[in-house]
Structures are given as structure tokens and as C-alpha cells.
N, C-alpha and C positions, 0 to 999 in steps of 0.2 A: 515648625511645622513636620510632623512624622509619616512615613508610609509604609504600607504594607502591599502583601500579593494580594489580587483579587483573580478570580476566571475572569477570560475574556468578556468584556461588557456587550450585552444584547439589546439592552434599552436603558431608557433615559427614566428615573424612579423619581416620579413628580412629589416631593415631602412637602412638608408643612413651610410656611414662610415666615419668617421672625420679624414685623415692622418695626422700624427705625426712623425717627426724624432727624432729618440733618437741615441747618440752615445754610442758605447758596444765596450769592447777588443774581438776580435776574438781570439776564441778558437784556440790554439795551435796546431790542429790536422786540421783545416778546411782549407780548399782548397782557394785560391785567397787572393786578398787582399782588398777586400772590406771594408772601414771604419767604415760604417754607416750600420744601418740598419730601416726598416720602421716600424712601429707599429700604430695601429689603435684602437681609441677609438670605441667600440661597440655602436650601438643603442639601441637594445634590446636582452637581452640575458636570457635564459631559463635554469634553473637549476632541476637538479634533486636529487642531495645529501643536505646534510643539512649544508654545505660548502660553503663559497664564498670566492672564490679566487682571485687573482689578475687579471689572465687569463682571469677568465669572464668579466673582464672589457677591458682588450685591449686584441687585436689579434695580435699574431706574436711574441709575449712577451717570449725571450728566456727561458726555462728551470730553468734555475738557477735564475733568477729573479722572478719566480712565488712564492708565499704564501700566507698563509690562512689570510685572512682580516677580517674576522668574520663570524659572522652566516647568513645562508641565510633566506629569507621571510619563514613565515611559509607557508605549503601545500595552494596553492590556493590564495596568497597574492601575492605581490608586492613591489618592494623597490624602490625608484628613488636616483641615486647616481648624485648629480650638479656636476657642475663644477669646484666648489670651492673645494670640496672634492676630487674630481679627480686628481687635480692639488698637492693636499697636498699627497694623496696616489702615486702620482710620483715621487715627490721631496723625500717623506721617504725611497722610493724603490731606488732611484738611477736612476729614467728615468727623463731624459731631455724632459720634456712634457709641455705645457701649452695651455689649450684652447684658441681655435680662439675668442671664443664669451663666455659669460654668457648665453647663451640659452644651452650651449653643457653639454648633460647629458645622462647616460645610465641608464635604466630601466632593473630589474634585475625580473625577474618573476619564481615563483615555481609550477613546476605542482602540481595537486594535483587531488582528488575524492572524491564527494560527499557524504557525510554518509547519508544513505538513512533516511529520516524521518520514514517510518514505522520500521526502524530497532530500531529507538528510541523508537518508540510507544511500539514494541516487548519486549525490556528489561523492559520498564515501570510496561509493564503488569506482566511480568512474577515476577517481585519483588511484586507488589501488592496482588497478589495470595499466594506468600510466606508468606507474613509477614501479611497481612489486610484482604483479602477477599477469601472466599472458592470456591466460583462461579467465573465462566469466567466471564471476562470484556474487555471494551475497553475503550482505553482512547483518546480526544481529546485535542491535545496539542494548547495552545492557544498562545503560540512566534511561530507562523507558520513561521516565516521569519529565523529562526534558519538557520544557516549554518556553519557545521564545514567539514572540509576537512582533508584529511590524504595521507602520500605521494604517487604517482601515482604505486607506485610498492606493496604496503601494502594493505592487506584486513581490511575494516572498522570494528571496536570492540567497542562496547558501554558498557561500566561498570556503573551502578548504586550505586552512594558511598552513597547517604542518600535519606533517600524518607520519607516525611510525607503526610498522609492520614487523612483528616478530612472527616468520616462517614456521619456526619448529613448534611454538604454542597455537598459531595460527589465531592473534588476537592483537587487533590495532588500539594504536591511542590518538585523537587524532584533535586539532583546535579549530575551532569553525567560525565563521563570523558570518553576520548576516547587517545588510545595510538597513537603517532606519533612515534616512533622511539627513539632509544638513551636515555630509561627511561622517555621522555617525553611525556607529555599527554596534550592535550587542555582540559578544562572544562567549564560546563555551567550547569545554572540555569533554568529547565525547570517547569512552571505551568500548570495545565491544569484541567479537568473535567472527571470522571468517571463514566462511564456508563454500566449496567448491559447488558448481551447478551443472546438470548435467541435461539433457535435451531427452525428452520421452514422448511415445506416442500416445494422443488422448483420442477420445471421439468426438466429434464436433456435433453429433446430436445424441439423446436417449436410447440406449438400446436394450430391449426387453431379452428376458431367456426363450431359447429357440433361434432367435435372431441371427445372420449368419454376418460378419463383420466383412466389408468390402474395403477395398484400397481408398476410395471418394470418402469414406467413414474417417479417414484417419487426418489430425492436423496434430502439431507439436507445441509441448509444453515446457516452461525450464520449473526443474524442481531442484532441492537440495541433495546432492550425492549421499549426504548422509542418510538422507530420509529413507533412501533405497537400499534392496536387499533382493536376493535372490529369486522372490517371488516377483518382483517387480519388473514389467514388460518394458524393454529398452529397445526394440524393434519391431518394427510392424511385421516382418516375419514371423512375429512369434502370436499375433492375434490374426492377419489377413485370414479369410476363408474358414475361419474359428467359427463355431458357436457359442453364442453369450450361455452362461450356466445363470448368474442372477445377474439381477438388474445393474446398469453402467450406466451412471450420470454422463452428460457433456462435460468435458472439459477436467474429468476426476483420472486420477490416475489409477491404473489399469492392473492388476496385479495376475500372473497366469493362472491362477485358478478361479478367477473369473469369466474363463471361456475355457473350451473343452473342444476337442477335432471335432469335424464333421467327419461321420463312419461312410465314406464311399462306396464300402464291399463289408457286407454281412456273411457269417457262416453260414454255409449252404449255397451263396449265388454263384449262378454261371456266368464267368467270367472270360475275359479275352487275355490270353499270355502273349507278351509282345518283346520279342529279341529285333533290336535295329542296331543296327552300322551303318557306317556311310554308303556302304555299296547295296544295301537289302534291308527289308525288314519281313520277319518270320512271324506271323501270326498262328496261335493254336488254341482251341477251346480247354477250359478247365473250369475245377469248381472251387472256391472259398473254401478252406478248413478252419479259418477263423475270420474274425471280424476286423476290420482295419480301415485308418483312416490316412490322408495323402503323406507320403515318404515311411509308412508303415512296412516293415518286413513281415510278411505273411505265409503260412504253409499254403500251397496251391496242387492241389491233384490234378495232372495229365488225363484229361478225358479219354485221348487215344491210346497211350500206355499205360494206364492205371499208377503211373508214377509219381512221386510228390516231390514236389519242386518249393524253394524258398526263393519268394519275388517280391519288388517293392511297390506298393501302392502308387499309382501315378494319376489316378483319375477314377472318375465311378464305372467300377466294373472293367479297370484297367489294370492290369498288372506285368511289371516290366521282370522280367529275368534275365539273368548274365550271362547266359551263353545257349547258343543251338542245342548243342549236344546235351545241355543240362534240361533244355526245354524239350527236346524229342525224346530224350530215352525213359 
């Protein structure tokens, strides 16, 4: 018998059956006088257990002739039983059968379910943070064609048997195992890269141009630090109270250029100039000489004295100045 890897089985293919005959003794309790019984060699058969039975190869086989002839393929794999092997098995178990041609064969498939690659990543990330790295990390697996299957009735489970991490190259090598039942496990060696993860603020809704971002719009998501740059928003202070310049999708990483400050003061507006201490608050009337968003420093003309001072925009129409003398001169 020879085997090869196939993609995970989804359906049982119904193939053409080859009719064969075999003479079997009639049970004493059976009715009739039929001296023979027709047996069929299957074209394709799908297994759910780990045992390969003679009855998996031949249909119509009496129960007393059935026997275990080997192990089923691993989950998700197949096994081709060719004409010569079928004939040898028939002879060994007292079945008078021979194939009609050398092309006769039975394909034995084993049902299975794939182990999600994300489950492998999470197991390795957890082991890294336990043994090597205190901060949160994400891993990229380089052998992406890795396919591990478990029996269809089992929930996948990934165990990291060993792991080596090179902090200099930020690469890892791990040996993982996946139980497949009956104290058996599949093993695979995994290599990949390790990346630091940061939390960044994103929106919990879609926002269109001109909308104002509020604190209630903010949620947090993780991203690999290497994917961020000076334009990546990393703090809510960088976007709360800002106006959206271009559409921002919910959950997407926000760039500083996606938003723009809201102009709380425009050139020519009449404004209130405020000087405040713990002991007093002094207010004067002024006129803005520049546009300004929150925390912008702009020039303001004192309407009482005609003097020009510099103040910081704190709210719509409100300018904070540094001292009473400056404000009044």
C-alpha cells in the first residue's frame, strides 16, 4: 500500500463498483439455498476511525470475514490500495477474488479538520511571553504551507514542546505537537519572526469628512510596532476634538493626516482674552489676527489699547494670555 497527501476531505466520492463473486458457506440459521454471495470492491471509501477494516475495501463482506488489516491514514490524508494488494488480502482472508485488471484500486480517505494557523501562532506567542518576552508580541510563521489535520470529531489542540528565541534577530524556532487521539500526536517544526505589538486608538464607527471625533468614538486595537511610523495616531489626544479630513473606517489604523484641527477662532473674529490665576480672572475684548485651533498660539489685538499680544486658543472665541500686564498693555 502506498499513500500520498491530499487536501482535507469534504465529501465521499461515489465511484464505480467492481463486482466480484466469492463462495461462502451458508450459515445454518440462514434461509434459502444460495451457495454464493456477491462482493464488491469499493472505488473510494471515507473513514472516521483510526482502523482500516477489510469491510472498508469490500462491500457485502459477511461479518465473520471482517478483520482489521491496518491503520487508517492520518486525518486529511489518503491511502491507495492497489489491485495486487487487494488480491493478496482476499487470499489471506479466504475470499476467492481476483481483479479484472491491474487498474483496480481502492482509495481510502480519512476525514479530518485543519488546525487553524492562528491557533499555532497564539500558542507560540503565549510561550514566548512566558519564557522570553514580557511585552505583548505577534509572530509571523515563515513555513505558511504548514497543514496539520486532526480527526473530524476532535477539537484541535496545539502544544509547544520546545522553543528557541534569538532576541538579536527576533526570530524563533519551535517544535509543536497536535494530539490526534489514542496517545498519538503529529509534530512539526515551525520557524518565524517575532514582532513587538502596540495598542493604538481606532474608531468604533465609520466617520466621514467634516465629522468631529469624540472620546466615545475611541476603542483600542493591537498592531505590530514595525508597521507604525511618525504619521500613525498612537494617542486619543491626537484625534479627539479633531475634524475628519478623509473617510475613516471603523477599526482601521488612523494617520495624523486623516484628521485636521477644528478652527475655533478665525481671523477677524471678536474674542475674549483671558488671564487666570488662583486668585483672579481678568477678561478683555480682542480681535483675532489669525486662524487658530485648540492649543494654537495666535496673535490677538487688544481692542482697548490697540496692542497686539500672543495667546493660546483654549475654546471657541477664547484666548488665554500669559500675564495681566501683557493683556492690558
